[in-house]
ZASELUM-610142 format. One record per residue (C-alpha): residue number from 1; x, y, z. Coordinates in nm, 4 decimals. Example, Ala and Ser with C-alpha at 12.3 -4.5 7.8 and 13.67 -1.06 7.14 Angstrom:
<atoms>
num->1&u->1.2300&v->-0.4500&w->0.7800
num->2&u->1.3670&v->-0.1060&w->0.7140
</atoms>
This chain:
<atoms>
num->1&u->0.0000&v->0.0000&w->0.0000
num->2&u->0.1074&v->0.3589&w->-0.0574
num->3&u->0.2491&v->0.5406&w->0.2407
num->4&u->0.0078&v->0.7985&w->0.3791
num->5&u->0.1663&v->1.1469&w->0.3684
num->6&u->0.2657&v->1.2847&w->0.7058
num->7&u->-0.0256&v->1.4388&w->0.8949
num->8&u->0.2175&v->1.6539&w->1.0894
num->9&u->0.3383&v->1.8330&w->0.7753
num->10&u->-0.0121&v->1.8356&w->0.6315
num->11&u->-0.1550&v->2.0284&w->0.9247
num->12&u->0.0903&v->2.3146&w->0.9320
num->13&u->-0.0873&v->2.6194&w->0.7946
num->14&u->-0.2166&v->2.5626&w->0.4434
num->15&u->0.0370&v->2.2931&w->0.3545
num->16&u->-0.0844&v->1.9982&w->0.1499
num->17&u->0.1427&v->1.6936&w->0.1468
num->18&u->0.1731&v->1.4755&w->-0.1615
num->19&u->0.3039&v->1.1217&w->-0.1917
num->20&u->0.3702&v->0.9714&w->-0.5357
num->21&u->0.5552&v->0.6772&w->-0.6872
num->22&u->0.8362&v->0.7354&w->-0.9355
num->23&u->0.8873&v->0.5216&w->-1.2456
num->24&u->1.1402&v->0.3077&w->-1.0562
num->25&u->0.8818&v->0.2358&w->-0.7856
num->26&u->1.0329&v->0.4625&w->-0.5215
num->27&u->0.7844&v->0.6565&w->-0.3073
num->28&u->0.8458&v->1.0304&w->-0.2769
num->29&u->0.6806&v->1.2676&w->-0.0300
num->30&u->0.6795&v->1.6427&w->-0.0834
num->31&u->0.4616&v->1.9519&w->-0.0530
num->32&u->0.2049&v->2.0296&w->-0.3196
num->33&u->0.3784&v->2.3556&w->-0.4042
num->34&u->0.7056&v->2.1701&w->-0.4746
num->35&u->0.5589&v->1.8820&w->-0.6721
num->36&u->0.7284&v->1.8123&w->-1.0079
num->37&u->0.4444&v->1.7242&w->-1.2463
num->38&u->0.6761&v->1.5454&w->-1.4890
num->39&u->0.7809&v->1.2946&w->-1.2230
num->40&u->0.4179&v->1.2181&w->-1.1421
num->41&u->0.3003&v->1.1882&w->-1.5036
num->42&u->0.5852&v->0.9508&w->-1.5823
num->43&u->0.5525&v->0.7490&w->-1.2634
num->44&u->0.3537&v->0.4516&w->-1.1381
num->45&u->0.0172&v->0.4426&w->-0.9579
num->46&u->0.0667&v->0.5397&w->-0.5961
num->47&u->-0.1950&v->0.2882&w->-0.4852
num->48&u->-0.1514&v->-0.0871&w->-0.5159
num->49&u->-0.4269&v->-0.2803&w->-0.6942
num->50&u->-0.6121&v->-0.5616&w->-0.5243
num->51&u->-0.7853&v->-0.8535&w->-0.6916
num->52&u->-1.0152&v->-1.0801&w->-0.4944
num->53&u->-1.3138&v->-1.3040&w->-0.5464
num->54&u->-1.6433&v->-1.1170&w->-0.5510
num->55&u->-1.4893&v->-0.7807&w->-0.6421
num->56&u->-1.7556&v->-0.5605&w->-0.7992
num->57&u->-1.5189&v->-0.3432&w->-1.0026
num->58&u->-1.3017&v->-0.4525&w->-1.2923
num->59&u->-0.9387&v->-0.3422&w->-1.2652
num->60&u->-0.6774&v->-0.3735&w->-1.5337
num->61&u->-0.4203&v->-0.2075&w->-1.7561
num->62&u->-0.4823&v->-0.0205&w->-2.0820
num->63&u->-0.2115&v->0.0504&w->-2.3404
num->64&u->-0.2424&v->0.4248&w->-2.4017
num->65&u->-0.1166&v->0.5282&w->-2.7442
num->66&u->-0.0629&v->0.8832&w->-2.6185
num->67&u->0.2078&v->0.7819&w->-2.3699
num->68&u->0.3026&v->0.4459&w->-2.5274
num->69&u->0.2749&v->0.2569&w->-2.2020
num->70&u->0.0209&v->0.0812&w->-1.9822
num->71&u->-0.2143&v->0.2926&w->-1.7717
num->72&u->-0.3987&v->0.1310&w->-1.4800
num->73&u->-0.7712&v->0.1576&w->-1.4178
num->74&u->-0.9805&v->0.0509&w->-1.1213
num->75&u->-1.3223&v->0.0332&w->-1.2883
num->76&u->-1.4763&v->0.0174&w->-1.6343
num->77&u->-1.6040&v->0.3713&w->-1.5859
num->78&u->-1.2484&v->0.4856&w->-1.5188
num->79&u->-1.1337&v->0.2983&w->-1.8290
num->80&u->-1.3904&v->0.4902&w->-2.0343
num->81&u->-1.2449&v->0.8220&w->-1.9138
num->82&u->-0.8937&v->0.7026&w->-1.9952
num->83&u->-1.0076&v->0.6082&w->-2.3463
num->84&u->-1.1432&v->0.9589&w->-2.3995
num->85&u->-0.8173&v->1.1076&w->-2.2724
num->86&u->-0.6156&v->0.8836&w->-2.5041
num->87&u->-0.8334&v->0.9984&w->-2.7953
num->88&u->-0.8014&v->1.3671&w->-2.7036
num->89&u->-0.5266&v->1.5219&w->-2.9181
num->90&u->-0.4679&v->1.7966&w->-2.6593
num->91&u->-0.3624&v->1.5411&w->-2.3949
num->92&u->0.0081&v->1.4497&w->-2.3936
num->93&u->0.0420&v->1.2671&w->-2.0577
num->94&u->-0.1928&v->1.0350&w->-1.8675
num->95&u->-0.1280&v->0.9066&w->-1.5156
num->96&u->-0.3685&v->0.7005&w->-1.3049
num->97&u->-0.3885&v->0.7163&w->-0.9231
num->98&u->-0.1134&v->0.9783&w->-0.9581
num->99&u->-0.0632&v->1.0822&w->-0.5949
num->100&u->-0.1954&v->1.0742&w->-0.2402
num->101&u->-0.3005&v->1.4147&w->-0.1085
num->102&u->-0.3148&v->1.4965&w->0.2628
num->103&u->-0.4213&v->1.8281&w->0.4127
num->104&u->-0.6542&v->2.0251&w->0.6343
num->105&u->-1.0150&v->2.0985&w->0.5435
num->106&u->-1.1311&v->2.3300&w->0.8189
num->107&u->-1.1035&v->2.1276&w->1.1391
num->108&u->-1.0798&v->1.8013&w->0.9479
num->109&u->-0.7738&v->1.6236&w->0.8109
num->110&u->-0.8387&v->1.4829&w->0.4648
num->111&u->-0.6521&v->1.2425&w->0.2418
num->112&u->-0.7406&v->1.1474&w->-0.1126
num->113&u->-0.6030&v->0.9691&w->-0.4208
num->114&u->-0.7499&v->1.1209&w->-0.7402
num->115&u->-0.8170&v->0.8836&w->-1.0273
num->116&u->-0.6303&v->1.0565&w->-1.3104
num->117&u->-0.3853&v->1.3314&w->-1.3898
num->118&u->-0.3834&v->1.4655&w->-1.7462
num->119&u->-0.1204&v->1.6985&w->-1.8897
num->120&u->-0.2171&v->1.8974&w->-2.1981
num->121&u->0.0001&v->2.0210&w->-2.4821
num->122&u->-0.0373&v->2.3806&w->-2.3619
num->123&u->0.0890&v->2.2866&w->-2.0144
num->124&u->-0.2507&v->2.2779&w->-1.8437
num->125&u->-0.2872&v->2.0041&w->-1.5829
num->126&u->-0.6268&v->1.8447&w->-1.5178
num->127&u->-0.6938&v->1.6259&w->-1.2159
num->128&u->-0.9907&v->1.3916&w->-1.2623
num->129&u->-1.2078&v->1.2044&w->-1.0149
num->130&u->-1.4360&v->0.9371&w->-1.1620
num->131&u->-1.7475&v->0.8374&w->-0.9701
num->132&u->-2.0607&v->0.6410&w->-1.0567
num->133&u->-2.3656&v->0.8649&w->-1.1180
num->134&u->-2.5361&v->0.7206&w->-0.8114
num->135&u->-2.2609&v->0.8591&w->-0.5870
num->136&u->-2.2231&v->1.2067&w->-0.7348
num->137&u->-2.4636&v->1.3685&w->-0.4848
num->138&u->-2.3434&v->1.1824&w->-0.1776
num->139&u->-2.2524&v->1.4532&w->0.0790
num->140&u->-1.9247&v->1.2799&w->0.1671
num->141&u->-1.8310&v->1.2611&w->-0.2006
num->142&u->-1.9227&v->1.6222&w->-0.2750
num->143&u->-1.7240&v->1.7392&w->0.0273
num->144&u->-1.4218&v->1.5466&w->-0.1034
num->145&u->-1.4722&v->1.7022&w->-0.4465
num->146&u->-1.4883&v->2.0528&w->-0.2987
num->147&u->-1.1650&v->2.0064&w->-0.1041
num->148&u->-0.9801&v->1.8509&w->-0.3975
num->149&u->-1.0957&v->2.1288&w->-0.6301
num->150&u->-0.9627&v->2.3876&w->-0.3856
num->151&u->-0.6309&v->2.2031&w->-0.3570
num->152&u->-0.5933&v->2.1861&w->-0.7360
num->153&u->-0.6738&v->2.5553&w->-0.7731
num->154&u->-0.3743&v->2.6354&w->-0.5511
num->155&u->-0.1482&v->2.4910&w->-0.8205
num->156&u->-0.3454&v->2.6443&w->-1.1073
num->157&u->-0.4739&v->2.3027&w->-1.2134
num->158&u->-0.8146&v->2.2261&w->-1.3544
num->159&u->-1.0299&v->1.9779&w->-1.1657
num->160&u->-1.2932&v->1.7530&w->-1.3220
num->161&u->-1.5488&v->1.5164&w->-1.1734
num->162&u->-1.6717&v->1.2627&w->-1.4277
num->163&u->-1.9553&v->1.0128&w->-1.4067
num->164&u->-1.9872&v->0.9231&w->-1.7742
num->165&u->-2.0188&v->1.0879&w->-2.1132
num->166&u->-2.2325&v->1.0622&w->-2.4242
num->167&u->-2.2824&v->0.6859&w->-2.4621
num->168&u->-2.2488&v->0.6917&w->-2.8413
num->169&u->-1.9272&v->0.8942&w->-2.8311
num->170&u->-1.7757&v->0.6660&w->-2.5658
num->171&u->-1.8624&v->0.3499&w->-2.7601
num->172&u->-1.7279&v->0.4969&w->-3.0847
num->173&u->-1.4008&v->0.5894&w->-2.9142
num->174&u->-1.3836&v->0.2437&w->-2.7553
num->175&u->-1.4212&v->0.0884&w->-3.1011
num->176&u->-1.1659&v->0.3221&w->-3.2613
num->177&u->-0.9169&v->0.2392&w->-2.9861
num->178&u->-0.8861&v->-0.1036&w->-3.1434
num->179&u->-0.7034&v->0.0672&w->-3.4301
num->180&u->-0.4796&v->0.2974&w->-3.2245
num->181&u->-0.1508&v->0.1107&w->-3.2742
num->182&u->0.0173&v->0.2146&w->-3.6016
num->183&u->0.2719&v->-0.0661&w->-3.5751
num->184&u->-0.0075&v->-0.3144&w->-3.6489
num->185&u->-0.1238&v->-0.1387&w->-3.9657
num->186&u->-0.0017&v->-0.0920&w->-4.3222
num->187&u->0.1017&v->0.2693&w->-4.2603
num->188&u->0.2790&v->0.3059&w->-4.5960
num->189&u->-0.0682&v->0.3430&w->-4.7488
num->190&u->-0.1705&v->0.6395&w->-4.5321
num->191&u->-0.0872&v->0.9055&w->-4.7992
num->192&u->-0.3025&v->0.7124&w->-5.0495
num->193&u->-0.5964&v->0.6955&w->-4.8093
num->194&u->-0.5691&v->1.0643&w->-4.7215
num->195&u->-0.5529&v->1.1588&w->-5.0893
num->196&u->-0.8736&v->0.9644&w->-5.1501
num->197&u->-1.0364&v->1.1246&w->-4.8444
num->198&u->-0.9855&v->1.4733&w->-4.9885
num->199&u->-1.2270&v->1.3886&w->-5.2673
num->200&u->-1.4854&v->1.2058&w->-5.0548
num->201&u->-1.7206&v->1.2940&w->-4.7704
num->202&u->-1.7876&v->0.9591&w->-4.6009
num->203&u->-1.6133&v->0.6446&w->-4.4841
num->204&u->-1.7921&v->0.4462&w->-4.7529
num->205&u->-1.6897&v->0.6989&w->-5.0176
num->206&u->-1.3223&v->0.6580&w->-4.9290
num->207&u->-1.3511&v->0.2814&w->-4.9474
num->208&u->-1.5313&v->0.3002&w->-5.2836
num->209&u->-1.2657&v->0.5346&w->-5.4228
num->210&u->-0.9909&v->0.2909&w->-5.3287
num->211&u->-1.1719&v->-0.0278&w->-5.4310
num->212&u->-0.9455&v->-0.2353&w->-5.6513
num->213&u->-0.6336&v->-0.0556&w->-5.5257
num->214&u->-0.6397&v->-0.1626&w->-5.1617
num->215&u->-0.8072&v->-0.4657&w->-5.0058
num->216&u->-1.0731&v->-0.3681&w->-4.7542
num->217&u->-0.8877&v->-0.5495&w->-4.4724
num->218&u->-0.5999&v->-0.3017&w->-4.5240
num->219&u->-0.8015&v->0.0069&w->-4.6091
num->220&u->-1.0700&v->0.0064&w->-4.3392
num->221&u->-0.8323&v->-0.0243&w->-4.0410
num->222&u->-0.6330&v->0.2668&w->-4.1856
num->223&u->-0.9435&v->0.4847&w->-4.2185
num->224&u->-1.0403&v->0.4056&w->-3.8589
num->225&u->-0.6860&v->0.4697&w->-3.7371
num->226&u->-0.6837&v->0.8079&w->-3.9115
num->227&u->-1.0088&v->0.8994&w->-3.7351
num->228&u->-0.8541&v->0.7892&w->-3.4045
num->229&u->-0.5383&v->0.9915&w->-3.4659
num->230&u->-0.7291&v->1.3026&w->-3.5724
num->231&u->-0.5983&v->1.3052&w->-3.9295
num->232&u->-0.9595&v->1.2468&w->-4.0352
num->233&u->-1.2397&v->1.4252&w->-3.8495
num->234&u->-1.5734&v->1.2478&w->-3.7992
num->235&u->-1.8915&v->1.3236&w->-3.6062
num->236&u->-1.8843&v->1.0630&w->-3.3288
num->237&u->-2.2197&v->1.1617&w->-3.1832
num->238&u->-2.3747&v->0.9030&w->-3.4152
num->239&u->-2.2748&v->0.5363&w->-3.4463
num->240&u->-1.9842&v->0.4820&w->-3.6858
num->241&u->-2.0926&v->0.3425&w->-4.0206
num->242&u->-2.0045&v->0.3594&w->-4.3894
num->243&u->-2.2270&v->0.6695&w->-4.4073
num->244&u->-2.0290&v->0.8532&w->-4.1368
num->245&u->-1.9147&v->1.1860&w->-4.2765
num->246&u->-1.5416&v->1.2553&w->-4.2588
num->247&u->-1.3061&v->1.5279&w->-4.3677
num->248&u->-0.9312&v->1.5695&w->-4.3676
num->249&u->-0.8143&v->1.7701&w->-4.0666
num->250&u->-0.6691&v->2.1128&w->-4.1390
</atoms>
């Protein structure tokens, strides 16, 4: 288990203590104001995972194309948020269970491990807590959210609470994630597919334009990978199909 940050240091004034695990597995304790984001984003989950019979949540590891390594998740809902982060072109780093926070909330001492830390290309940091919809209005949960939001604001970080997104978008992104690894695809044909896409307005149109030049088992995964990577832009608010409109990204 992760070491709980020192309550003594966490109760002095407005200090918030942070404990995180470096990439080599070593635990580090520091103050929030001194935290090096790069060490956290490139580190390991601070909390150990437990598997046992009868567990109601599914835990596991997801290979995130954004960071080219495995990212842990503690529930399928958390996995869905990680998928969306991996699909988001503005996100450049993803860390799960990134650190253990300890600090004062009025007369109470709080400690909390957020679910995700996201670093964006512009330098913005977003801390994410994932909770089932049924728990979002629980007074204990909302109090934890309020404290964590205040802690994040001290560092200029954004804070997000997430209980699910548009079901169609999430399922489309989940499907596209199956085509996220370029090393498994015939990437030499990407310029050909993009050239065809400039003269077409749908997935089916691209495939029809390339019929006879590329087998569908080569062409379709490339089209889906290009949507995943953002090279092709599609409206994911509707189920993906041959009629899905696409355009080449600017």
